[in-house]
VMD Tcl script that draws the C-alpha trace (Angstrom):
set ca {
  {-52.20 31.03 48.24}
  {-52.29 34.68 47.31}
  {-51.58 35.11 43.41}
  {-51.00 31.23 42.88}
  {-54.54 30.03 41.98}
  {-57.09 30.73 39.61}
  {-60.98 30.90 40.89}
  {-64.17 31.42 39.17}
  {-67.68 31.67 40.46}
  {-70.85 31.04 38.11}
  {-74.35 32.37 39.25}
  {-76.93 30.89 37.07}
  {-79.99 33.06 36.30}
  {-83.13 32.71 34.50}
  {-83.96 36.05 33.06}
  {-81.85 38.40 30.57}
  {-82.48 41.21 32.62}
  {-79.04 42.83 34.19}
  {-80.14 42.49 37.73}
  {-83.01 41.04 40.10}
  {-84.56 44.44 40.27}
  {-85.04 44.71 36.64}
  {-86.05 41.14 36.10}
  {-88.72 41.64 38.76}
  {-90.01 44.81 37.12}
  {-90.04 42.79 33.59}
  {-92.14 39.87 35.32}
  {-89.18 37.55 34.38}
  {-87.86 36.78 37.86}
  {-88.85 33.23 39.27}
  {-90.39 33.55 42.68}
  {-90.22 29.97 44.49}
  {-92.44 29.09 47.23}
  {-91.00 27.03 50.40}
  {-90.28 23.63 49.26}
  {-90.69 24.53 45.51}
  {-87.87 23.73 43.14}
  {-86.77 24.69 39.45}
  {-84.71 22.69 36.98}
  {-82.21 24.05 34.64}
  {-79.60 22.89 32.41}
  {-76.33 24.74 32.25}
  {-73.26 24.26 30.07}
  {-70.00 25.92 30.87}
  {-66.92 26.06 28.34}
  {-63.46 27.44 28.72}
  {-62.06 28.85 25.71}
  {-59.24 31.22 24.43}
  {-58.64 33.68 21.26}
  {-62.28 34.88 20.88}
  {-63.00 38.45 20.87}
  {-66.46 37.91 21.48}
  {-69.19 35.32 21.80}
  {-72.42 34.85 20.44}
  {-73.55 31.90 22.20}
  {-72.45 28.76 23.89}
  {-74.77 25.36 22.63}
  {-75.70 23.02 25.02}
  {-72.98 20.60 23.97}
  {-70.17 23.35 24.54}
  {-69.61 24.77 20.92}
  {-68.63 28.34 21.20}
  {-70.16 30.62 18.51}
  {-67.95 33.60 17.85}
  {-70.14 37.00 17.69}
  {-69.69 38.52 14.27}
  {-69.29 42.40 13.73}
}
mol new
graphics top color blue
foreach p $ca { graphics top sphere $p radius 0.5 }
foreach p [lrange $ca 0 end-1] q [lrange $ca 1 end] { graphics top cylinder $p $q radius 0.2 }
display resetview
């Protein structure tokens, strides 16, 4: 399989901080108790030819970054 497949992993997060330590310090990290859950909505989009992305809407529209 080496070199014959393309793979990607997505790790959803609920904070705009760059890592868990920063999120905890900022108070934006969620701490779940045993048996507790959280619901979220996530959209993924594949695209090509855009140098920067400003955002991706919930229906998958890619908005290019303007510099």
